[in-house]
PATILO-941113 format. One record per residue: residue in three letters; chain; x negated, y negated, z of N, C-alpha, C, O, CB in turn. Coordinates in steps of 0.1 Angstrom, whole numbers, plus 5000, padded with zeros to 4 digits. Glycine has a CB too. Layout:
PATILO-941113
<atom><code>ala</code><unit>A</unit><n_xx>X</n_xx><n_yy>Y</n_yy><n_zz>Z</n_zz><ca_xx>X</ca_xx><ca_yy>Y</ca_yy><ca_zz>Z</ca_zz><c_xx>X</c_xx><c_yy>Y</c_yy><c_zz>Z</c_zz><o_xx>X</o_xx><o_yy>Y</o_yy><o_zz>Z</o_zz><cb_xx>X</cb_xx><cb_yy>Y</cb_yy><cb_zz>Z</cb_zz></atom>
...
***
This chain:
PATILO-941113
<atom><code>met</code><unit>A</unit><n_xx>5292</n_xx><n_yy>5159</n_yy><n_zz>5267</n_zz><ca_xx>5271</ca_xx><ca_yy>5157</ca_yy><ca_zz>5258</ca_zz><c_xx>5263</c_xx><c_yy>5151</c_yy><c_zz>5264</c_zz><o_xx>5262</o_xx><o_yy>5139</o_yy><o_zz>5267</o_zz><cb_xx>5267</cb_xx><cb_yy>5149</cb_yy><cb_zz>5243</cb_zz></atom>
<atom><code>arg</code><unit>A</unit><n_xx>5254</n_xx><n_yy>5160</n_yy><n_zz>5265</n_zz><ca_xx>5244</ca_xx><ca_yy>5152</ca_yy><ca_zz>5276</ca_zz><c_xx>5230</c_xx><c_yy>5148</c_yy><c_zz>5264</c_zz><o_xx>5227</o_xx><o_yy>5156</o_yy><o_zz>5256</o_zz><cb_xx>5237</cb_xx><cb_yy>5165</cb_yy><cb_zz>5294</cb_zz></atom>
<atom><code>val</code><unit>A</unit><n_xx>5226</n_xx><n_yy>5139</n_yy><n_zz>5265</n_zz><ca_xx>5215</ca_xx><ca_yy>5134</ca_yy><ca_zz>5255</ca_zz><c_xx>5201</c_xx><c_yy>5138</c_yy><c_zz>5262</c_zz><o_xx>5200</o_xx><o_yy>5137</o_yy><o_zz>5274</o_zz><cb_xx>5217</cb_xx><cb_yy>5116</cb_yy><cb_zz>5251</cb_zz></atom>
<atom><code>asn</code><unit>A</unit><n_xx>5193</n_xx><n_yy>5141</n_yy><n_zz>5257</n_zz><ca_xx>5181</ca_xx><ca_yy>5143</ca_yy><ca_zz>5261</ca_zz><c_xx>5168</c_xx><c_yy>5133</c_yy><c_zz>5259</c_zz><o_xx>5157</o_xx><o_yy>5137</o_yy><o_zz>5254</o_zz><cb_xx>5179</cb_xx><cb_yy>5155</cb_yy><cb_zz>5256</cb_zz></atom>
<atom><code>trp</code><unit>A</unit><n_xx>5170</n_xx><n_yy>5124</n_yy><n_zz>5263</n_zz><ca_xx>5162</ca_xx><ca_yy>5115</ca_yy><ca_zz>5264</ca_zz><c_xx>5149</c_xx><c_yy>5117</c_yy><c_zz>5260</c_zz><o_xx>5148</o_xx><o_yy>5112</o_yy><o_zz>5249</o_zz><cb_xx>5163</cb_xx><cb_yy>5110</cb_yy><cb_zz>5273</cb_zz></atom>
<atom><code>glu</code><unit>A</unit><n_xx>5141</n_xx><n_yy>5121</n_yy><n_zz>5262</n_zz><ca_xx>5128</ca_xx><ca_yy>5127</ca_yy><ca_zz>5260</ca_zz><c_xx>5124</c_xx><c_yy>5130</c_yy><c_zz>5245</c_zz><o_xx>5114</o_xx><o_yy>5126</o_yy><o_zz>5239</o_zz><cb_xx>5128</cb_xx><cb_yy>5140</cb_yy><cb_zz>5267</cb_zz></atom>
<atom><code>ala</code><unit>A</unit><n_xx>5139</n_xx><n_yy>5140</n_yy><n_zz>5243</n_zz><ca_xx>5135</ca_xx><ca_yy>5146</ca_yy><ca_zz>5227</ca_zz><c_xx>5136</c_xx><c_yy>5136</c_yy><c_zz>5217</c_zz><o_xx>5132</o_xx><o_yy>5135</o_yy><o_zz>5206</o_zz><cb_xx>5145</cb_xx><cb_yy>5158</cb_yy><cb_zz>5222</cb_zz></atom>
<atom><code>phe</code><unit>A</unit><n_xx>5149</n_xx><n_yy>5123</n_yy><n_zz>5228</n_zz><ca_xx>5152</ca_xx><ca_yy>5108</ca_yy><ca_zz>5218</ca_zz><c_xx>5144</c_xx><c_yy>5101</c_yy><c_zz>5210</c_zz><o_xx>5145</o_xx><o_yy>5098</o_yy><o_zz>5198</o_zz><cb_xx>5154</cb_xx><cb_yy>5097</cb_yy><cb_zz>5225</cb_zz></atom>
<atom><code>thr</code><unit>A</unit><n_xx>5132</n_xx><n_yy>5099</n_yy><n_zz>5224</n_zz><ca_xx>5120</ca_xx><ca_yy>5092</ca_yy><ca_zz>5225</ca_zz><c_xx>5110</c_xx><c_yy>5095</c_yy><c_zz>5217</c_zz><o_xx>5101</o_xx><o_yy>5087</o_yy><o_zz>5214</o_zz><cb_xx>5116</cb_xx><cb_yy>5092</cb_yy><cb_zz>5235</cb_zz></atom>
<atom><code>ser</code><unit>A</unit><n_xx>5111</n_xx><n_yy>5108</n_yy><n_zz>5214</n_zz><ca_xx>5097</ca_xx><ca_yy>5113</ca_yy><ca_zz>5211</ca_zz><c_xx>5104</c_xx><c_yy>5115</c_yy><c_zz>5190</c_zz><o_xx>5097</o_xx><o_yy>5114</o_yy><o_zz>5179</o_zz><cb_xx>5092</cb_xx><cb_yy>5134</cb_yy><cb_zz>5225</cb_zz></atom>
<atom><code>gly</code><unit>A</unit><n_xx>5116</n_xx><n_yy>5117</n_yy><n_zz>5190</n_zz><ca_xx>5123</ca_xx><ca_yy>5112</ca_yy><ca_zz>5175</ca_zz><c_xx>5119</c_xx><c_yy>5100</c_yy><c_zz>5172</c_zz><o_xx>5112</o_xx><o_yy>5099</o_yy><o_zz>5162</o_zz><cb_xx>5138</cb_xx><cb_yy>5110</cb_yy><cb_zz>5175</cb_zz></atom>
<atom><code>ile</code><unit>A</unit><n_xx>5123</n_xx><n_yy>5090</n_yy><n_zz>5182</n_zz><ca_xx>5118</ca_xx><ca_yy>5078</ca_yy><ca_zz>5178</ca_zz><c_xx>5107</c_xx><c_yy>5068</c_yy><c_zz>5174</c_zz><o_xx>5107</o_xx><o_yy>5058</o_yy><o_zz>5166</o_zz><cb_xx>5120</cb_xx><cb_yy>5076</cb_yy><cb_zz>5182</cb_zz></atom>
<atom><code>asn</code><unit>A</unit><n_xx>5095</n_xx><n_yy>5077</n_yy><n_zz>5185</n_zz><ca_xx>5085</ca_xx><ca_yy>5073</ca_yy><ca_zz>5180</ca_zz><c_xx>5076</c_xx><c_yy>5081</c_yy><c_zz>5167</c_zz><o_xx>5067</o_xx><o_yy>5074</o_yy><o_zz>5162</o_zz><cb_xx>5078</cb_xx><cb_yy>5071</cb_yy><cb_zz>5190</cb_zz></atom>
<atom><code>val</code><unit>A</unit><n_xx>5079</n_xx><n_yy>5093</n_yy><n_zz>5164</n_zz><ca_xx>5076</ca_xx><ca_yy>5100</ca_yy><ca_zz>5147</ca_zz><c_xx>5090</c_xx><c_yy>5092</c_yy><c_zz>5139</c_zz><o_xx>5085</o_xx><o_yy>5088</o_yy><o_zz>5129</o_zz><cb_xx>5077</cb_xx><cb_yy>5125</cb_yy><cb_zz>5146</cb_zz></atom>
<atom><code>ala</code><unit>A</unit><n_xx>5095</n_xx><n_yy>5091</n_yy><n_zz>5139</n_zz><ca_xx>5102</ca_xx><ca_yy>5079</ca_yy><ca_zz>5132</ca_zz><c_xx>5097</c_xx><c_yy>5067</c_yy><c_zz>5128</c_zz><o_xx>5100</o_xx><o_yy>5063</o_yy><o_zz>5117</o_zz><cb_xx>5110</cb_xx><cb_yy>5075</cb_yy><cb_zz>5137</cb_zz></atom>
<atom><code>leu</code><unit>A</unit><n_xx>5091</n_xx><n_yy>5062</n_yy><n_zz>5135</n_zz><ca_xx>5084</ca_xx><ca_yy>5044</ca_yy><ca_zz>5137</ca_zz><c_xx>5069</c_xx><c_yy>5050</c_yy><c_zz>5129</c_zz><o_xx>5067</o_xx><o_yy>5045</o_yy><o_zz>5118</o_zz><cb_xx>5081</cb_xx><cb_yy>5036</cb_yy><cb_zz>5161</cb_zz></atom>
<atom><code>leu</code><unit>A</unit><n_xx>5060</n_xx><n_yy>5059</n_yy><n_zz>5134</n_zz><ca_xx>5047</ca_xx><ca_yy>5063</ca_yy><ca_zz>5127</ca_zz><c_xx>5051</c_xx><c_yy>5067</c_yy><c_zz>5114</c_zz><o_xx>5043</o_xx><o_yy>5067</o_yy><o_zz>5105</o_zz><cb_xx>5037</cb_xx><cb_yy>5075</cb_yy><cb_zz>5133</cb_zz></atom>
<atom><code>gly</code><unit>A</unit><n_xx>5064</n_xx><n_yy>5070</n_yy><n_zz>5114</n_zz><ca_xx>5066</ca_xx><ca_yy>5075</ca_yy><ca_zz>5094</ca_zz><c_xx>5067</c_xx><c_yy>5063</c_yy><c_zz>5088</c_zz><o_xx>5060</o_xx><o_yy>5063</o_yy><o_zz>5078</o_zz><cb_xx>5082</cb_xx><cb_yy>5084</cb_yy><cb_zz>5087</cb_zz></atom>
<atom><code>leu</code><unit>A</unit><n_xx>5075</n_xx><n_yy>5049</n_yy><n_zz>5090</n_zz><ca_xx>5073</ca_xx><ca_yy>5037</ca_yy><ca_zz>5082</ca_zz><c_xx>5066</c_xx><c_yy>5032</c_yy><c_zz>5086</c_zz><o_xx>5064</o_xx><o_yy>5022</o_yy><o_zz>5079</o_zz><cb_xx>5080</cb_xx><cb_yy>5029</cb_yy><cb_zz>5080</cb_zz></atom>
<atom><code>ala</code><unit>A</unit><n_xx>5056</n_xx><n_yy>5032</n_yy><n_zz>5097</n_zz><ca_xx>5046</ca_xx><ca_yy>5025</ca_yy><ca_zz>5096</ca_zz><c_xx>5033</c_xx><c_yy>5030</c_yy><c_zz>5086</c_zz><o_xx>5024</o_xx><o_yy>5022</o_yy><o_zz>5082</o_zz><cb_xx>5044</cb_xx><cb_yy>5024</cb_yy><cb_zz>5110</cb_zz></atom>
<atom><code>gly</code><unit>A</unit><n_xx>5033</n_xx><n_yy>5043</n_yy><n_zz>5085</n_zz><ca_xx>5024</ca_xx><ca_yy>5046</ca_yy><ca_zz>5073</ca_zz><c_xx>5030</c_xx><c_yy>5044</c_yy><c_zz>5061</c_zz><o_xx>5023</o_xx><o_yy>5042</o_yy><o_zz>5051</o_zz><cb_xx>5020</cb_xx><cb_yy>5058</cb_yy><cb_zz>5073</cb_zz></atom>
<atom><code>val</code><unit>A</unit><n_xx>5043</n_xx><n_yy>5045</n_yy><n_zz>5062</n_zz><ca_xx>5046</ca_xx><ca_yy>5046</ca_yy><ca_zz>5046</ca_zz><c_xx>5043</c_xx><c_yy>5034</c_yy><c_zz>5043</c_zz><o_xx>5038</o_xx><o_yy>5034</o_yy><o_zz>5031</o_zz><cb_xx>5060</cb_xx><cb_yy>5051</cb_yy><cb_zz>5041</cb_zz></atom>
<atom><code>phe</code><unit>A</unit><n_xx>5044</n_xx><n_yy>5020</n_yy><n_zz>5048</n_zz><ca_xx>5046</ca_xx><ca_yy>5004</ca_yy><ca_zz>5045</ca_zz><c_xx>5029</c_xx><c_yy>5006</c_yy><c_zz>5044</c_zz><o_xx>5023</o_xx><o_yy>5003</o_yy><o_zz>5033</o_zz><cb_xx>5056</cb_xx><cb_yy>4989</cb_yy><cb_zz>5060</cb_zz></atom>
<atom><code>thr</code><unit>A</unit><n_xx>5022</n_xx><n_yy>5012</n_yy><n_zz>5055</n_zz><ca_xx>5007</ca_xx><ca_yy>5015</ca_yy><ca_zz>5045</ca_zz><c_xx>5006</c_xx><c_yy>5013</c_yy><c_zz>5038</c_zz><o_xx>5005</o_xx><o_yy>5002</o_yy><o_zz>5034</o_zz><cb_xx>5002</cb_xx><cb_yy>5023</cb_yy><cb_zz>5042</cb_zz></atom>
<atom><code>val</code><unit>A</unit><n_xx>5007</n_xx><n_yy>5026</n_yy><n_zz>5032</n_zz><ca_xx>5003</ca_xx><ca_yy>5028</ca_yy><ca_zz>5017</ca_zz><c_xx>5007</c_xx><c_yy>5019</c_yy><c_zz>5009</c_zz><o_xx>5000</o_xx><o_yy>5013</o_yy><o_zz>5001</o_zz><cb_xx>5007</cb_xx><cb_yy>5041</cb_yy><cb_zz>5011</cb_zz></atom>
<atom><code>leu</code><unit>A</unit><n_xx>5021</n_xx><n_yy>5015</n_yy><n_zz>5010</n_zz><ca_xx>5027</ca_xx><ca_yy>5003</ca_yy><ca_zz>5006</ca_zz><c_xx>5012</c_xx><c_yy>4993</c_yy><c_zz>5002</c_zz><o_xx>5004</o_xx><o_yy>4992</o_yy><o_zz>4992</o_zz><cb_xx>5038</cb_xx><cb_yy>4996</cb_yy><cb_zz>5020</cb_zz></atom>
<atom><code>ile</code><unit>A</unit><n_xx>5013</n_xx><n_yy>4989</n_yy><n_zz>5010</n_zz><ca_xx>5005</ca_xx><ca_yy>4976</ca_yy><ca_zz>5012</ca_zz><c_xx>4995</c_xx><c_yy>4976</c_yy><c_zz>5006</c_zz><o_xx>4993</o_xx><o_yy>4970</o_yy><o_zz>4996</o_zz><cb_xx>5001</cb_xx><cb_yy>4972</cb_yy><cb_zz>5023</cb_zz></atom>
<atom><code>leu</code><unit>A</unit><n_xx>4984</n_xx><n_yy>4984</n_yy><n_zz>5015</n_zz><ca_xx>4971</ca_xx><ca_yy>4992</ca_yy><ca_zz>5002</ca_zz><c_xx>4970</c_xx><c_yy>4997</c_yy><c_zz>4987</c_zz><o_xx>4960</o_xx><o_yy>4997</o_yy><o_zz>4981</o_zz><cb_xx>4966</cb_xx><cb_yy>5006</cb_yy><cb_zz>5005</cb_zz></atom>
<atom><code>phe</code><unit>A</unit><n_xx>4983</n_xx><n_yy>5000</n_yy><n_zz>4983</n_zz><ca_xx>4987</ca_xx><ca_yy>5002</ca_yy><ca_zz>4966</ca_zz><c_xx>4989</c_xx><c_yy>4988</c_yy><c_zz>4962</c_zz><o_xx>4986</o_xx><o_yy>4985</o_yy><o_zz>4951</o_zz><cb_xx>5001</cb_xx><cb_yy>5011</cb_yy><cb_zz>4963</cb_zz></atom>
<atom><code>tyr</code><unit>A</unit><n_xx>4994</n_xx><n_yy>4980</n_yy><n_zz>4972</n_zz><ca_xx>4997</ca_xx><ca_yy>4969</ca_yy><ca_zz>4963</ca_zz><c_xx>4978</c_xx><c_yy>4961</c_yy><c_zz>4964</c_zz><o_xx>4971</o_xx><o_yy>4960</o_yy><o_zz>4954</o_zz><cb_xx>5013</cb_xx><cb_yy>4957</cb_yy><cb_zz>4971</cb_zz></atom>
<atom><code>ile</code><unit>A</unit><n_xx>4975</n_xx><n_yy>4957</n_yy><n_zz>4977</n_zz><ca_xx>4964</ca_xx><ca_yy>4956</ca_yy><ca_zz>4972</ca_zz><c_xx>4946</c_xx><c_yy>4958</c_yy><c_zz>4964</c_zz><o_xx>4935</o_xx><o_yy>4953</o_yy><o_zz>4963</o_zz><cb_xx>4967</cb_xx><cb_yy>4955</cb_yy><cb_zz>4977</cb_zz></atom>
<atom><code>val</code><unit>A</unit><n_xx>4955</n_xx><n_yy>4970</n_yy><n_zz>4960</n_zz><ca_xx>4939</ca_xx><ca_yy>4978</ca_yy><ca_zz>4950</ca_zz><c_xx>4950</c_xx><c_yy>4973</c_yy><c_zz>4941</c_zz><o_xx>4945</o_xx><o_yy>4962</o_yy><o_zz>4937</o_zz><cb_xx>4933</cb_xx><cb_yy>5001</cb_yy><cb_zz>4950</cb_zz></atom>
<atom><code>thr</code><unit>A</unit><n_xx>4960</n_xx><n_yy>4975</n_yy><n_zz>4936</n_zz><ca_xx>4965</ca_xx><ca_yy>4967</ca_yy><ca_zz>4922</ca_zz><c_xx>4962</c_xx><c_yy>4952</c_yy><c_zz>4919</c_zz><o_xx>4960</o_xx><o_yy>4949</o_yy><o_zz>4908</o_zz><cb_xx>4980</cb_xx><cb_yy>4967</cb_yy><cb_zz>4922</cb_zz></atom>
<atom><code>lys</code><unit>A</unit><n_xx>4961</n_xx><n_yy>4945</n_yy><n_zz>4928</n_zz><ca_xx>4954</ca_xx><ca_yy>4930</ca_yy><ca_zz>4926</ca_zz><c_xx>4946</c_xx><c_yy>4929</c_yy><c_zz>4927</c_zz><o_xx>4943</o_xx><o_yy>4918</o_yy><o_zz>4924</o_zz><cb_xx>4956</cb_xx><cb_yy>4920</cb_yy><cb_zz>4933</cb_zz></atom>
<atom><code>leu</code><unit>A</unit><n_xx>4932</n_xx><n_yy>4936</n_yy><n_zz>4931</n_zz><ca_xx>4919</ca_xx><ca_yy>4941</ca_yy><ca_zz>4932</ca_zz><c_xx>4917</c_xx><c_yy>4945</c_yy><c_zz>4914</c_zz><o_xx>4908</o_xx><o_yy>4940</o_yy><o_zz>4907</o_zz><cb_xx>4917</cb_xx><cb_yy>4957</cb_yy><cb_zz>4945</cb_zz></atom>
<atom><code>leu</code><unit>A</unit><n_xx>4925</n_xx><n_yy>4954</n_yy><n_zz>4911</n_zz><ca_xx>4922</ca_xx><ca_yy>4957</ca_yy><ca_zz>4895</ca_zz><c_xx>4925</c_xx><c_yy>4951</c_yy><c_zz>4884</c_zz><o_xx>4920</o_xx><o_yy>4952</o_yy><o_zz>4873</o_zz><cb_xx>4926</cb_xx><cb_yy>4966</cb_yy><cb_zz>4892</cb_zz></atom>
<atom><code>leu</code><unit>A</unit><n_xx>4937</n_xx><n_yy>4941</n_yy><n_zz>4891</n_zz><ca_xx>4939</ca_xx><ca_yy>4934</ca_yy><ca_zz>4878</ca_zz><c_xx>4928</c_xx><c_yy>4923</c_yy><c_zz>4878</c_zz><o_xx>4922</o_xx><o_yy>4919</o_yy><o_zz>4869</o_zz><cb_xx>4955</cb_xx><cb_yy>4926</cb_yy><cb_zz>4878</cb_zz></atom>
<atom><code>tyr</code><unit>A</unit><n_xx>4925</n_xx><n_yy>4919</n_yy><n_zz>4894</n_zz><ca_xx>4914</ca_xx><ca_yy>4910</ca_yy><ca_zz>4895</ca_zz><c_xx>4903</c_xx><c_yy>4909</c_yy><c_zz>4885</c_zz><o_xx>4899</o_xx><o_yy>4899</o_yy><o_zz>4879</o_zz><cb_xx>4909</cb_xx><cb_yy>4913</cb_yy><cb_zz>4906</cb_zz></atom>
<atom><code>phe</code><unit>A</unit><n_xx>4897</n_xx><n_yy>4924</n_yy><n_zz>4886</n_zz><ca_xx>4883</ca_xx><ca_yy>4927</ca_yy><ca_zz>4881</ca_zz><c_xx>4884</c_xx><c_yy>4930</c_yy><c_zz>4867</c_zz><o_xx>4874</o_xx><o_yy>4931</o_yy><o_zz>4859</o_zz><cb_xx>4877</cb_xx><cb_yy>4938</cb_yy><cb_zz>4887</cb_zz></atom>
<atom><code>ser</code><unit>A</unit><n_xx>4900</n_xx><n_yy>4932</n_yy><n_zz>4864</n_zz><ca_xx>4902</ca_xx><ca_yy>4937</ca_yy><ca_zz>4851</ca_zz><c_xx>4903</c_xx><c_yy>4921</c_yy><c_zz>4841</c_zz><o_xx>4897</o_xx><o_yy>4920</o_yy><o_zz>4830</o_zz><cb_xx>4917</cb_xx><cb_yy>4948</cb_yy><cb_zz>4851</cb_zz></atom>
<atom><code>asn</code><unit>A</unit><n_xx>4910</n_xx><n_yy>4914</n_yy><n_zz>4846</n_zz><ca_xx>4905</ca_xx><ca_yy>4901</ca_yy><ca_zz>4839</ca_zz><c_xx>4888</c_xx><c_yy>4889</c_yy><c_zz>4840</c_zz><o_xx>4884</o_xx><o_yy>4880</o_yy><o_zz>4832</o_zz><cb_xx>4916</cb_xx><cb_yy>4894</cb_yy><cb_zz>4844</cb_zz></atom>
<atom><code>lys</code><unit>A</unit><n_xx>4884</n_xx><n_yy>4895</n_yy><n_zz>4851</n_zz><ca_xx>4876</ca_xx><ca_yy>4888</ca_yy><ca_zz>4846</ca_zz><c_xx>4860</c_xx><c_yy>4895</c_yy><c_zz>4838</c_zz><o_xx>4850</o_xx><o_yy>4889</o_yy><o_zz>4835</o_zz><cb_xx>4875</cb_xx><cb_yy>4880</cb_yy><cb_zz>4857</cb_zz></atom>
<atom><code>phe</code><unit>A</unit><n_xx>4864</n_xx><n_yy>4907</n_yy><n_zz>4837</n_zz><ca_xx>4857</ca_xx><ca_yy>4919</ca_yy><ca_zz>4823</ca_zz><c_xx>4861</c_xx><c_yy>4910</c_yy><c_zz>4814</c_zz><o_xx>4853</o_xx><o_yy>4905</o_yy><o_zz>4806</o_zz><cb_xx>4863</cb_xx><cb_yy>4936</cb_yy><cb_zz>4818</cb_zz></atom>
<atom><code>asp</code><unit>A</unit><n_xx>4873</n_xx><n_yy>4907</n_yy><n_zz>4814</n_zz><ca_xx>4879</ca_xx><ca_yy>4906</ca_yy><ca_zz>4799</ca_zz><c_xx>4875</c_xx><c_yy>4897</c_yy><c_zz>4790</c_zz><o_xx>4873</o_xx><o_yy>4896</o_yy><o_zz>4778</o_zz><cb_xx>4892</cb_xx><cb_yy>4903</cb_yy><cb_zz>4800</cb_zz></atom>
<atom><code>lys</code><unit>A</unit><n_xx>4875</n_xx><n_yy>4885</n_yy><n_zz>4805</n_zz><ca_xx>4870</ca_xx><ca_yy>4876</ca_yy><ca_zz>4799</ca_zz><c_xx>4861</c_xx><c_yy>4870</c_yy><c_zz>4793</c_zz><o_xx>4859</o_xx><o_yy>4862</o_yy><o_zz>4784</o_zz><cb_xx>4870</cb_xx><cb_yy>4871</cb_yy><cb_zz>4802</cb_zz></atom>
<atom><code>gly</code><unit>A</unit><n_xx>4850</n_xx><n_yy>4881</n_yy><n_zz>4803</n_zz><ca_xx>4837</ca_xx><ca_yy>4879</ca_yy><ca_zz>4799</ca_zz><c_xx>4831</c_xx><c_yy>4882</c_yy><c_zz>4784</c_zz><o_xx>4823</o_xx><o_yy>4876</o_yy><o_zz>4778</o_zz><cb_xx>4831</cb_xx><cb_yy>4884</cb_yy><cb_zz>4807</cb_zz></atom>
<atom><code>asp</code><unit>A</unit><n_xx>4838</n_xx><n_yy>4898</n_yy><n_zz>4781</n_zz><ca_xx>4834</ca_xx><ca_yy>4905</ca_yy><ca_zz>4767</ca_zz><c_xx>4841</c_xx><c_yy>4898</c_yy><c_zz>4758</c_zz><o_xx>4836</o_xx><o_yy>4897</o_yy><o_zz>4746</o_zz><cb_xx>4837</cb_xx><cb_yy>4922</cb_yy><cb_zz>4766</cb_zz></atom>
<atom><code>ser</code><unit>A</unit><n_xx>4852</n_xx><n_yy>4892</n_yy><n_zz>4759</n_zz><ca_xx>4858</ca_xx><ca_yy>4883</ca_yy><ca_zz>4747</ca_zz><c_xx>4850</c_xx><c_yy>4869</c_yy><c_zz>4741</c_zz><o_xx>4853</o_xx><o_yy>4864</o_yy><o_zz>4730</o_zz><cb_xx>4873</cb_xx><cb_yy>4877</cb_yy><cb_zz>4752</cb_zz></atom>
<atom><code>asn</code><unit>A</unit><n_xx>4843</n_xx><n_yy>4866</n_yy><n_zz>4747</n_zz><ca_xx>4838</ca_xx><ca_yy>4852</ca_yy><ca_zz>4743</ca_zz><c_xx>4824</c_xx><c_yy>4857</c_yy><c_zz>4731</c_zz><o_xx>4823</o_xx><o_yy>4852</o_yy><o_zz>4720</o_zz><cb_xx>4832</cb_xx><cb_yy>4842</cb_yy><cb_zz>4759</cb_zz></atom>
<atom><code>thr</code><unit>A</unit><n_xx>4813</n_xx><n_yy>4871</n_yy><n_zz>4737</n_zz><ca_xx>4809</ca_xx><ca_yy>4879</ca_yy><ca_zz>4725</ca_zz><c_xx>4815</c_xx><c_yy>4883</c_yy><c_zz>4712</c_zz><o_xx>4808</o_xx><o_yy>4889</o_yy><o_zz>4704</o_zz><cb_xx>4807</cb_xx><cb_yy>4887</cb_yy><cb_zz>4728</cb_zz></atom>
<atom><code>asn</code><unit>A</unit><n_xx>4824</n_xx><n_yy>4881</n_yy><n_zz>4712</n_zz><ca_xx>4833</ca_xx><ca_yy>4893</ca_yy><ca_zz>4697</ca_zz><c_xx>4838</c_xx><c_yy>4882</c_yy><c_zz>4694</c_zz><o_xx>4850</o_xx><o_yy>4883</o_yy><o_zz>4694</o_zz><cb_xx>4846</cb_xx><cb_yy>4909</cb_yy><cb_zz>4699</cb_zz></atom>
<atom><code>asn</code><unit>A</unit><n_xx>4832</n_xx><n_yy>4865</n_yy><n_zz>4690</n_zz><ca_xx>4839</ca_xx><ca_yy>4862</ca_yy><ca_zz>4683</ca_zz><c_xx>4832</c_xx><c_yy>4859</c_yy><c_zz>4671</c_zz><o_xx>4827</o_xx><o_yy>4848</o_yy><o_zz>4668</o_zz><cb_xx>4846</cb_xx><cb_yy>4854</cb_yy><cb_zz>4689</cb_zz></atom>
<atom><code>ala</code><unit>A</unit><n_xx>4831</n_xx><n_yy>4867</n_yy><n_zz>4665</n_zz><ca_xx>4825</ca_xx><ca_yy>4866</ca_yy><ca_zz>4652</ca_zz><c_xx>4827</c_xx><c_yy>4859</c_yy><c_zz>4641</c_zz><o_xx>4820</o_xx><o_yy>4861</o_yy><o_zz>4631</o_zz><cb_xx>4826</cb_xx><cb_yy>4874</cb_yy><cb_zz>4648</cb_zz></atom>
***
């Protein structure tokens, strides 16, 4: 059995690009979630002081 090394390296490159894309999306999702939680808590604390009647 002969290995076509050009096809093999192309497949490895595609797999690495795919993994890099998946981890990039996961990191972006984490950052956006943290930012949304930060702003949600910041605005919620500002509104809770005015409703203490």
